[in-house]
N, C-alpha and C positions, 0 to 999 in steps of 0.2 A: 319515124312513122314505120321505114321499113324494117326496123328490128321488132317492134309488135305483127308487122305480117309474118315477119320470117319465124317467131316464136310459136305464132299458130302451128306451123306443119305445113309438111306439102302436102298432106292427104285436106287439112283443111282449103286450099286452093285448088282440090281439084286432080290430085299424082295418085299412081296406087300405091306408092311405098313412102316411108320415111327418109330419103336422102336430098337433101338440098345438092344441086351442081349450077355451076356458075350460068348454064344454058337453062335453069328453071327458075332462077334467080333474076336473070337478063328477061324472061318472059313474064313475071312477075311482076317487075319494076314498069315495061311496057304498057300492062294491061292494067294496073294499081296506079301509076303514076301519072301514065301517056310521055317516057320519056322516052328513048332511042338511046342503047348503050351498046357498044361491041360487049364479048365475054372477056377481053383483055382488059375493057374500062370496068365493068364489075368486080374483077378480082381486084382493081386498083382500089376501087371504091371502098370494097371490102375490107383490104390491107389498112387505107388510113382511118378507118372505124372501129379497127380491130377485132 
């Protein structure tokens, strides 16, 4: 599900540009899935999922 949200792009999620940052992904996860992760946790999650 996260991959689909990321594929929509940052602009679809209210960001002013097309750049995903770990902080932006962290915010997306919190808003969309109601889960809290650290920036380091988001980086580890993304590494595990390629």
